N, C-alpha and C positions, 0 to 999 in steps of 0.2 A: 202757368203749372211746373211745368218743360223746365223755366228760370228754377222754381223750386225743387226740385227734382235732382237740378244740378249743385247744388246748391248742398242740398242734403248727400247726396252720393257722394260729391265733394268732400266732405267734412270725415264722413265714413270709413274713407280712406285716409286723412290725417286728421287728426281728435284733436291738435292742435287749436284746429279754425275754430271748435269748439268753443272759443275762449271768442273765436271772433265779429263781431256785433251785426252783420251780413249775416253770417249762420245761428246768429239766434235770434233772429226778424226773421227768417226763413221758419225758421223750426215755430214762432208764438207762431206764421201766419197760419203753415199745416194745420197745427192746433185750432185753431180759428175758425176753419173749412171742416174737419170734423167735429165739432161739436155743431155748427153751423147746419151738416148734414149736405154738405155739398162734393167731400171727398172722404174715402174708407178705406180702408184700408184692405176688406175687400171684398169686389163688388162680385153682385149676377152675372155670368155670361150664356150662353147659347150652351157651352155640354160643362157647366158648372161654374166657380168660382177663378175671377184673374185672380193675384196677389197681388200689390202694391207693394214690392217689396221695398221702393224705399219712400212710403209710405212709414209702415215697420218697421225698419228703422232710424225713424222718426221719432217713435213713439219706445224704441233702446232708447235712442241718446234722453228722451222726458223721463224718460222711468228713474235712467243713471245718476241726472240730475237731479232728477226729486231726493232719492237718496243719500246723493254726498250733500246734497242742504239740509235732511233730515228734517224734510215733508215731502208728503206724500198725503194725496187727498185730502189737502186741508189739514192735516195733522198731522204734531212732530210726533215719530216716531222716534225720538233720540241713538236714528246711526252712528257708534262712532269710529 
């Protein structure tokens, strides 16, 4: 998990890495972990909620990528 976190955090600081296969693969792995419930953007802790900022950043990358290619939620949205 720490390796995925490092890749996402590094890509957040250097957006050119979003084209790198290592970053793309990391984003896909995080998506799979979220889908399976093994990872959460925020999780309950003793005194409230802990936000996993690096996972939130991955979500923003994913949304940005989907808008760029015109595909959001499995349907074409015609972004120009």
